[in-house]
MARFI-342940 format. One line per field, with one value per residue: residue number from 1; residue in three letters; chain; x negated, y, z of N, C-alpha, C in turn. Coordinates in pm, 1 decimal. Atoms other than C-alpha are relative to their C-alpha. Layout:
<rs>
i: (NUM_...)
aa: (ALA_...)
ch: (A_...)
nx: (X_...)
ny: (Y_...)
nz: (Z_...)
cax: (X_...)
cay: (Y_...)
caz: (Z_...)
cx: (X_...)
cy: (Y_...)
cz: (Z_...)
</rs>
This chain:
<rs>
i: (1_2_3_4_5_6_7_8_9_10_11_12_13_14_15_16_17_18_19_20_21_22_23_24_25_26_27_28_29_30_31_32_33_34_35_36_37_38_39_40_41_42_43_44_45_46_47_48_49_50_51_52_53_54_55_56_57_58_59_60_61_62_63_64_65_66_67_68_69_70_71_72_73_74_75_76_77_78_79_80_81_82_83_84_85_86_87_88_89_90_91_92_93_94_95_96_97_98_99_100_101_102_103_104_105_106_107_108_109_110_111_112_113_114_115_116_117_118_119_120_121_122_123_124_125_126_127_128_129_130_131_132_133_134_135_136_137_138_139_140_141_142_143_144_145_146_147_148_149_150_151_152_153_154_155_156_157_158_159_160_161_162_163_164_165_166_167_168_169_170_171_172_173_174_175_176_177_178_179_180_181_182_183_184_185_186_187_188_189_190_191)
aa: (MET_LYS_LYS_ILE_THR_PRO_THR_ILE_ASP_LYS_ARG_LEU_ASN_LEU_ILE_LYS_ARG_ALA_LEU_ALA_GLU_LEU_ILE_GLU_PHE_LEU_VAL_SER_LEU_PHE_LEU_GLY_GLY_VAL_ALA_ALA_ILE_LEU_LEU_VAL_PHE_PRO_TRP_LEU_LEU_ARG_ILE_VAL_ALA_VAL_LEU_VAL_TRP_LEU_THR_ALA_ALA_PHE_ILE_ALA_ILE_GLU_THR_ILE_ASN_SER_ILE_TYR_ALA_PRO_TYR_THR_PRO_ALA_ILE_PRO_VAL_ILE_ALA_LEU_GLN_PHE_ALA_VAL_ILE_LEU_ALA_SER_VAL_SER_TRP_ILE_VAL_PHE_LEU_LEU_ASN_ARG_ASN_ALA_ARG_PHE_LEU_TRP_GLY_GLY_MET_ALA_ALA_GLY_GLY_MET_VAL_ILE_GLY_GLY_ILE_SER_LEU_GLY_VAL_ALA_TRP_MET_LEU_GLU_HIS_TRP_LYS_TYR_ALA_ASN_LEU_VAL_PHE_ARG_VAL_PHE_PRO_PRO_ALA_LEU_PHE_SER_VAL_LEU_LEU_ILE_HIS_GLU_THR_VAL_ARG_LEU_ARG_ALA_MET_ARG_LYS_ARG_GLY_GLU_LEU_LYS_ASN_PRO_PHE_HIS_LYS_VAL_ASN_ASP_ARG_HIS_GLU_SER_ASP_ASN_GLU_SER_LYS_PRO_GLU_ARG_ARG_ASN_ASP_ARG_LEU_GLN_SER)
ch: (A_A_A_A_A_A_A_A_A_A_A_A_A_A_A_A_A_A_A_A_A_A_A_A_A_A_A_A_A_A_A_A_A_A_A_A_A_A_A_A_A_A_A_A_A_A_A_A_A_A_A_A_A_A_A_A_A_A_A_A_A_A_A_A_A_A_A_A_A_A_A_A_A_A_A_A_A_A_A_A_A_A_A_A_A_A_A_A_A_A_A_A_A_A_A_A_A_A_A_A_A_A_A_A_A_A_A_A_A_A_A_A_A_A_A_A_A_A_A_A_A_A_A_A_A_A_A_A_A_A_A_A_A_A_A_A_A_A_A_A_A_A_A_A_A_A_A_A_A_A_A_A_A_A_A_A_A_A_A_A_A_A_A_A_A_A_A_A_A_A_A_A_A_A_A_A_A_A_A_A_A_A_A_A_A_A_A_A_A_A_A)
nx: (-88.0_-122.2_-15.0_-106.6_-102.4_-22.4_-96.0_70.7_93.1_-79.0_-37.4_121.2_27.8_-102.7_35.0_119.3_-42.5_-82.4_92.4_77.2_-89.0_-24.8_121.0_3.8_-104.2_43.4_108.6_-63.1_-73.7_99.1_59.3_-104.9_-8.4_118.1_-20.1_-104.6_59.0_90.9_-79.9_-72.2_96.7_9.3_-121.3_6.5_93.5_-67.0_-96.6_79.0_48.6_-112.4_-31.2_106.6_-19.8_-118.8_25.7_91.8_-77.1_-85.0_85.4_39.8_-117.1_-22.7_107.8_-33.5_-114.4_42.6_89.5_-57.6_-142.9_-32.9_35.2_-25.2_-136.7_-19.4_30.0_142.7_35.5_-49.9_88.6_123.7_-30.8_-14.9_135.2_54.7_-65.8_52.5_137.8_-3.8_-50.5_100.4_107.5_-46.8_-3.2_140.3_46.7_-63.7_56.3_139.3_3.0_-108.1_53.1_44.1_-115.8_-29.0_111.9_2.9_-113.1_39.3_109.9_-58.0_-75.5_93.0_60.8_-99.9_-28.7_117.0_8.2_-110.8_28.8_113.9_-49.1_-76.9_95.7_72.8_-88.8_-4.1_129.8_91.4_-67.1_-18.2_-81.5_-113.2_50.2_32.8_-113.7_-120.7_26.0_88.0_-64.6_-77.5_89.3_70.4_-96.3_-24.5_118.5_-1.9_-100.6_51.3_108.7_-55.6_-70.7_100.2_70.6_-88.1_-20.2_123.2_7.1_-98.3_52.5_109.2_-55.5_25.9_-122.5_-119.5_-115.3_-69.2_-143.7_-30.1_-40.9_23.4_-109.6_-35.1_-126.0_14.4_63.4_140.4_37.7_66.7_-86.1_-127.3_-112.4_-59.3_-136.9_-103.0_-100.3_-102.6_56.5_-5.0_-138.8_-47.3_55.3)
ny: (88.6_36.2_139.3_62.6_51.5_143.2_25.5_-16.0_113.1_116.3_-15.0_20.3_145.1_61.8_-29.1_79.6_139.2_8.4_-9.2_125.0_103.0_-32.2_38.7_146.7_45.7_-28.2_93.0_130.9_-4.5_3.7_133.2_89.8_-21.1_63.4_145.4_37.0_-8.2_113.8_121.4_-4.6_-23.0_112.3_7.8_-111.8_38.5_99.9_-72.7_-71.0_99.9_37.6_-114.6_-10.7_110.9_-28.3_-118.4_38.9_77.6_-95.2_-77.3_89.1_20.5_-124.9_-15.0_89.1_-59.6_-117.6_40.3_89.4_-18.5_-74.3_69.9_143.2_32.1_4.0_130.1_12.8_-94.7_59.2_113.2_-55.2_-49.7_118.7_51.2_-78.3_49.2_134.3_-12.6_-52.4_103.7_107.2_-44.4_19.8_145.1_40.8_-42.6_84.0_134.2_-5.7_-26.5_-95.5_-119.5_-95.5_-42.3_-143.4_-68.8_42.1_-64.1_-139.0_-1.1_33.7_-117.4_-104.2_42.5_-10.4_-142.5_-64.7_38.3_-64.2_-143.1_-13.2_19.6_-119.5_-108.5_27.2_-27.5_-144.2_-63.4_73.4_3.3_139.0_73.4_64.9_122.9_98.0_42.1_30.1_88.5_111.1_113.9_88.9_65.7_105.4_106.2_69.6_81.2_111.4_96.3_66.8_87.1_116.4_82.4_71.1_93.5_113.2_78.8_76.0_106.5_100.9_71.7_88.1_102.4_-33.1_-48.7_67.2_-86.7_-1.5_11.1_136.9_76.0_143.4_58.8_129.4_-5.1_-76.5_69.7_-27.5_33.8_129.4_108.0_13.0_-58.4_96.6_38.8_-66.6_93.1_15.7_83.4_139.5_43.7_18.6_120.7)
nz: (70.6_-69.9_-34.8_76.8_-89.5_19.3_107.6_126.5_6.5_38.4_140.3_79.9_-1.6_82.1_140.6_32.0_17.3_121.2_114.0_4.6_51.7_140.2_74.1_-2.4_92.5_137.3_31.0_15.1_126.2_107.9_5.0_48.4_145.3_60.3_-8.9_96.2_134.7_15.8_14.0_126.6_107.7_94.3_82.3_94.9_105.5_83.4_83.6_100.7_95.5_86.8_85.6_100.6_94.2_81.2_82.2_108.2_97.9_70.8_90.2_110.0_86.3_72.9_97.9_111.5_67.8_77.5_109.0_100.8_28.7_122.6_122.9_-12.9_-43.6_-146.2_-60.7_-34.1_-106.4_-124.6_-30.5_-57.0_-133.6_-84.4_-24.6_-112.2_-121.5_-23.7_-48.7_-137.5_-89.5_-1.7_-89.2_-137.1_-24.0_-13.1_-132.4_-101.5_12.8_-43.6_-143.8_-25.8_-66.8_102.3_77.4_2.8_64.5_139.9_67.8_24.7_98.0_129.7_44.4_43.8_126.8_107.0_18.1_59.0_141.4_71.3_11.9_91.0_136.3_35.2_20.7_124.4_112.3_23.1_19.6_87.2_129.9_45.2_-98.1_68.6_61.0_-103.4_-81.3_76.7_113.7_-35.9_-68.4_87.4_96.2_-73.8_-25.8_127.4_29.4_-94.7_44.5_120.0_-43.5_-69.9_97.7_80.0_-87.4_-31.6_122.1_23.4_-100.7_35.6_116.8_-43.1_-88.7_-139.6_-60.8_49.6_16.7_-128.9_19.3_39.0_-118.0_6.5_-73.1_59.3_71.5_124.0_111.5_22.7_138.2_4.3_-46.9_71.1_-67.9_-92.9_32.0_-77.3_-49.9_105.1_105.8_-43.2_-2.4_137.2_61.8)
cax: (6246.3_6589.0_6670.3_6876.5_7197.7_7293.6_7585.5_7362.6_7109.1_7379.9_7491.5_7132.8_7077.6_7407.6_7302.1_6960.1_7124.3_7378.6_7098.1_6895.2_7197.9_7271.1_6911.3_6924.6_7251.9_7110.0_6793.3_7005.9_7228.4_6923.9_6763.2_7095.8_7116.5_6760.0_6842.4_7160.3_6967.6_6704.0_6972.6_7154.8_6838.4_6799.8_7161.2_7111.5_6809.8_7016.9_7288.4_7024.9_6880.7_7223.5_7288.9_6950.2_7019.1_7369.1_7258.4_6974.0_7210.3_7446.4_7162.1_7046.9_7399.6_7441.0_7100.7_7200.7_7528.4_7355.2_7099.3_7315.0_7680.0_7663.4_7523.3_7645.9_7988.1_8134.7_8082.7_7699.3_7677.3_7891.9_7670.3_7359.6_7526.2_7620.8_7254.7_7158.1_7414.1_7292.6_6929.6_7015.6_7216.0_6953.1_6691.6_6902.9_6954.6_6578.8_6508.6_6760.9_6616.3_6260.8_6299.4_6605.9_6387.9_6273.3_6628.1_6667.8_6320.7_6332.1_6673.7_6541.1_6223.0_6419.6_6650.7_6356.2_6198.2_6519.1_6600.5_6246.3_6243.5_6583.1_6485.3_6153.4_6332.8_6573.4_6281.1_6093.8_6399.2_6397.1_6021.7_5871.3_5939.8_5906.7_6137.6_6430.0_6219.1_6106.1_6439.2_6695.3_6526.3_6260.8_6480.9_6736.0_6457.7_6264.9_6577.0_6643.0_6286.9_6317.8_6637.9_6477.7_6169.0_6374.9_6587.9_6284.8_6108.6_6408.1_6467.7_6101.5_6118.6_6432.8_6265.3_5962.2_6189.0_6085.0_6436.8_6759.0_7084.1_7247.7_7595.2_7572.9_7769.4_7656.5_7963.6_8076.0_8415.9_8287.4_8181.9_7817.1_7646.2_7458.0_7746.1_8060.2_8395.2_8538.9_8863.0_9170.8_9449.8_9697.0_9458.4_9448.7_9825.1_9875.5_9654.8)
cay: (-247.5_-337.1_-658.8_-900.9_-981.8_-1344.6_-1314.8_-1187.7_-1455.1_-1722.9_-1580.7_-1574.7_-1937.0_-2032.1_-1861.3_-2033.8_-2374.4_-2303.6_-2198.2_-2506.6_-2728.4_-2546.1_-2594.7_-2959.2_-3002.3_-2837.2_-3049.5_-3360.9_-3256.6_-3196.1_-3529.1_-3707.8_-3550.8_-3662.9_-4014.3_-4020.8_-3908.6_-4173.7_-4438.9_-4327.4_-4257.9_-4613.8_-4607.1_-4264.0_-4397.2_-4692.6_-4457.3_-4248.8_-4565.2_-4667.8_-4315.1_-4303.9_-4643.7_-4546.6_-4204.5_-4356.9_-4607.3_-4322.3_-4116.7_-4418.1_-4481.7_-4115.1_-4113.6_-4415.0_-4244.3_-3924.4_-4110.1_-4370.1_-4257.9_-3998.3_-4250.5_-4590.1_-4754.9_-4782.8_-5157.5_-5158.6_-4848.9_-5018.4_-5327.4_-5115.2_-4948.0_-5289.6_-5391.7_-5107.8_-5227.8_-5585.2_-5479.7_-5282.0_-5564.6_-5821.3_-5614.6_-5627.8_-6004.7_-6048.5_-5848.0_-6046.6_-6370.9_-6264.0_-6113.0_-5933.3_-5695.8_-5534.6_-5459.6_-5095.0_-4978.3_-5183.0_-5040.3_-4686.4_-4768.3_-4935.3_-4635.1_-4399.0_-4604.6_-4629.1_-4261.4_-4154.5_-4351.3_-4211.6_-3854.0_-3905.8_-4035.6_-3739.3_-3499.9_-3670.3_-3644.1_-3268.7_-3205.6_-3467.2_-3458.4_-3838.2_-3928.8_-3999.8_-4254.9_-4424.2_-4431.3_-4451.0_-4642.5_-4861.5_-5065.7_-5182.6_-5253.2_-5451.7_-5648.1_-5728.0_-5850.2_-6062.4_-6223.6_-6296.9_-6442.3_-6669.1_-6788.0_-6878.7_-7043.9_-7255.9_-7360.9_-7465.4_-7661.7_-7838.4_-7928.5_-8075.6_-8280.2_-8104.1_-7982.4_-8177.9_-8022.6_-7907.2_-7922.2_-8288.4_-8495.9_-8847.2_-9039.6_-9399.0_-9294.8_-9064.3_-9180.1_-9201.5_-9215.9_-9535.7_-9734.8_-9870.8_-9729.6_-9890.8_-10077.6_-9898.3_-10064.6_-10003.2_-10170.5_-10487.7_-10499.5_-10470.9_-10770.6)
caz: (6876.9_6958.3_7117.9_6907.2_7070.5_7120.3_6876.0_6597.8_6681.0_6654.2_6319.5_6186.5_6294.6_6130.6_5804.6_5819.4_5866.1_5590.2_5351.8_5446.6_5382.3_5054.7_4940.8_5048.1_4856.1_4541.1_4558.5_4607.5_4314.3_4091.9_4185.4_4130.1_3783.3_3706.3_3827.1_3616.4_3308.8_3371.5_3410.7_3094.2_2891.3_2751.6_2634.0_2480.7_2293.1_2171.3_2048.9_1871.7_1710.7_1579.8_1450.8_1275.6_1116.0_999.5_876.7_676.8_514.8_428.2_279.0_73.9_-56.2_-147.5_-319.9_-528.9_-606.6_-718.8_-932.9_-1106.8_-1087.1_-1369.0_-1620.1_-1501.1_-1468.7_-1120.2_-1061.6_-1092.8_-870.9_-606.5_-634.3_-571.1_-275.8_-141.4_-180.6_55.7_309.3_268.3_317.8_632.6_785.5_683.7_865.6_1182.8_1147.3_1096.1_1412.6_1612.6_1480.9_1556.9_1902.6_2038.7_2241.2_1915.0_1801.0_1900.6_1805.0_1485.8_1402.0_1438.9_1244.6_963.6_948.0_926.5_647.5_442.6_502.8_420.8_96.9_-0.5_74.0_-107.1_-416.2_-409.5_-376.2_-661.5_-888.1_-843.5_-862.3_-1095.1_-1467.1_-1516.8_-1231.0_-1464.5_-1649.1_-1329.7_-1146.7_-1427.5_-1710.2_-1549.3_-1305.1_-1565.7_-1815.6_-1555.4_-1464.5_-1831.9_-1881.7_-1567.2_-1697.4_-2035.6_-1866.4_-1639.2_-1930.9_-2141.6_-1847.4_-1749.4_-2110.3_-2144.5_-1818.8_-1938.7_-2271.9_-2097.4_-1871.8_-1552.4_-1493.9_-1528.3_-1637.1_-1312.8_-1466.5_-1569.5_-1319.6_-1252.9_-1156.0_-1212.1_-1340.3_-1615.5_-1957.6_-2040.1_-2378.9_-2291.2_-2143.4_-2300.4_-2211.9_-1896.7_-1931.8_-1828.0_-1640.6_-1923.0_-2174.3_-1966.0_-1933.2_-2308.8_-2394.9)
cx: (118.9_2.3_119.2_97.7_23.6_99.2_-68.7_-98.2_72.2_33.0_-120.8_-36.9_100.7_-29.9_-122.5_37.0_82.0_-88.2_-82.8_86.4_31.7_-119.1_-11.3_104.1_-42.7_-114.0_56.2_77.8_-95.3_-61.6_101.3_18.0_-117.3_14.4_105.2_-54.3_-93.6_75.3_69.6_-96.2_-17.5_122.3_5.4_-95.1_61.7_102.0_-72.6_-51.5_110.5_34.6_-105.8_18.8_118.6_-20.0_-92.2_72.1_90.9_-81.7_-42.3_116.0_28.8_-109.1_25.9_116.2_-42.6_-90.5_76.5_144.9_27.7_-20.2_40.3_147.2_6.4_-45.4_-149.5_-44.7_45.4_-87.6_-131.6_23.3_18.0_-136.9_-66.5_60.0_-54.6_-142.5_-2.4_45.7_-97.8_-116.6_39.6_1.7_-141.9_-53.7_60.2_-56.6_-142.3_-10.8_101.6_-50.1_-43.7_116.4_11.0_-112.3_-9.2_112.6_-34.4_-110.9_51.6_80.5_-90.7_-65.3_98.9_34.0_-115.3_-15.3_108.6_-24.4_-118.8_41.1_78.7_-93.2_-75.2_86.9_5.2_-135.2_-94.0_68.2_21.7_87.2_119.4_-43.2_-20.7_125.0_124.1_-23.8_-77.2_70.7_88.1_-86.7_-75.6_92.7_29.5_-116.7_-6.0_101.7_-47.3_-109.5_53.5_73.7_-97.8_-71.5_86.4_26.0_-123.2_-12.3_98.5_-47.5_-108.8_49.4_-26.6_127.6_118.2_112.2_79.6_150.3_43.2_33.0_-29.2_106.2_39.5_126.0_-10.8_-69.6_-145.8_-31.9_-55.6_92.0_126.5_111.2_59.3_145.7_96.9_104.0_107.7_-51.1_8.2_144.4_53.8_-53.5_43.4)
cy: (-35.6_-149.5_-57.0_-60.3_-147.9_-29.8_12.0_-116.7_-128.1_4.7_-22.8_-148.8_-76.1_21.7_-80.9_-146.2_-17.5_6.9_-127.7_-112.6_23.1_-40.4_-151.8_-58.5_20.5_-92.7_-140.3_-7.5_-8.8_-138.7_-104.6_12.8_-62.6_-151.4_-46.1_2.9_-117.6_-132.0_-7.1_8.5_-120.1_-12.0_114.6_-31.9_-104.5_65.6_75.2_-97.4_-41.7_114.5_20.6_-106.8_26.1_120.2_-32.9_-82.0_92.1_81.5_-85.3_-22.4_125.8_25.6_-88.2_57.6_118.5_-38.0_-72.1_29.6_80.3_-79.5_-146.9_-22.9_-23.9_-131.2_-17.3_95.5_-54.4_-118.8_48.8_53.5_-116.2_-60.7_75.8_-48.2_-137.8_4.6_49.3_-107.1_-116.7_35.5_-22.5_-149.0_-53.0_37.0_-85.1_-141.3_-4.7_13.3_110.1_125.6_106.0_65.3_151.6_78.7_-35.2_61.6_145.3_7.2_-33.4_114.7_110.5_-35.9_15.8_146.9_74.2_-31.8_70.8_149.4_24.8_-15.7_122.6_118.5_-19.1_27.7_148.9_56.7_-70.8_-20.7_-141.8_-83.3_-68.8_-131.0_-107.6_-52.5_-36.5_-99.3_-124.4_-114.3_-86.0_-72.5_-114.3_-117.5_-79.5_-90.5_-120.4_-105.9_-76.6_-99.1_-126.0_-92.7_-83.1_-104.5_-121.8_-87.7_-85.2_-114.4_-111.7_-82.2_-98.5_-109.2_27.2_39.8_-70.9_102.4_-0.4_-19.0_-140.8_-79.7_-147.0_-62.9_-129.4_7.9_74.1_-83.0_39.8_-41.5_-140.7_-116.8_-5.5_58.6_-102.0_-28.8_76.0_-102.7_-25.9_-88.9_-147.0_-53.0_-28.8_-128.0_-124.7)
cz: (86.1_24.5_-76.9_99.1_-27.8_-112.6_-136.3_-18.6_-41.7_-149.9_-91.4_-6.4_-86.6_-148.9_-41.3_-22.9_-127.5_-124.8_-13.5_-56.0_-148.1_-86.2_-5.6_-96.4_-145.9_-42.9_-21.4_-131.2_-119.2_-13.2_-45.1_-150.3_-72.5_1.7_-99.9_-142.2_-23.0_-13.3_-135.5_-118.8_-94.6_-90.1_-98.8_-114.8_-93.1_-92.2_-109.9_-106.2_-96.8_-94.5_-108.6_-107.5_-92.8_-91.6_-116.2_-106.2_-81.1_-100.2_-119.7_-97.0_-81.2_-104.0_-121.5_-79.7_-86.2_-117.2_-109.9_-37.5_-126.7_-129.3_-1.8_35.9_151.1_62.9_28.2_110.8_135.4_39.8_59.4_140.8_97.4_30.8_113.9_131.7_36.1_54.3_144.2_99.0_8.0_91.7_145.9_33.7_17.1_138.0_110.6_-1.5_54.9_151.6_27.8_70.9_-99.7_-73.0_-10.0_-65.1_-147.4_-80.0_-33.2_-105.4_-140.2_-56.9_-48.8_-132.7_-115.4_-27.4_-64.8_-147.7_-80.2_-18.9_-92.7_-145.8_-46.1_-27.1_-131.4_-122.2_-33.1_-44.7_-96.7_-134.2_-52.7_94.5_-65.0_-62.6_105.9_70.3_-79.8_-111.9_43.2_73.0_-90.2_-102.6_65.7_28.8_-127.1_-36.6_93.3_-41.1_-123.5_37.6_66.2_-96.0_-81.6_84.6_32.3_-122.3_-29.7_100.5_-33.3_-119.8_39.2_94.0_146.5_73.4_-64.6_-13.6_130.5_-13.3_-41.2_125.4_-23.4_88.0_-70.2_-85.5_-133.0_-107.2_-9.3_-142.2_-8.9_36.3_-84.2_85.5_97.4_-37.9_87.4_40.5_-106.1_-112.7_38.8_-1.9_-141.1_-60.4_67.3)
</rs>
């Protein structure tokens, strides 16, 4: 075997050190990337939760639009779409009121529930022959029956004296059936 010259030996040691430093740099770069991902991961999950919540609200609004828009005037459809927005925002307010730590998970869970229901309704409209009856006829009929029931109930309560007329103002300056008319200033001046 040949003897390695000192210059070649120096160069080999230099290459070994450079490779060791390169490996150390790459390991440090990889671990820094893992640390950055772990530091950003909670914020990424929060962004995903907001996107799930917004996407579910959009899917619900589009489902309402596809179910009711062809057969209903624009104002009731907009009111139903606003009800979806109100329900989504109310869910967030409820979570904040309950415990703020549940906000992000609850936002994602609420989005999944609303999105799942909306997608399930859309799927049922395509695959179930009675879906039109359930989703297009039943809700307005149920609402009409509820209005009739409340009207009859409130009228019966008012007849029995359990409920006073909410529009009747009790005020000293207004006339009453039981009291005489108060004197006016002009009436006193004329006499």
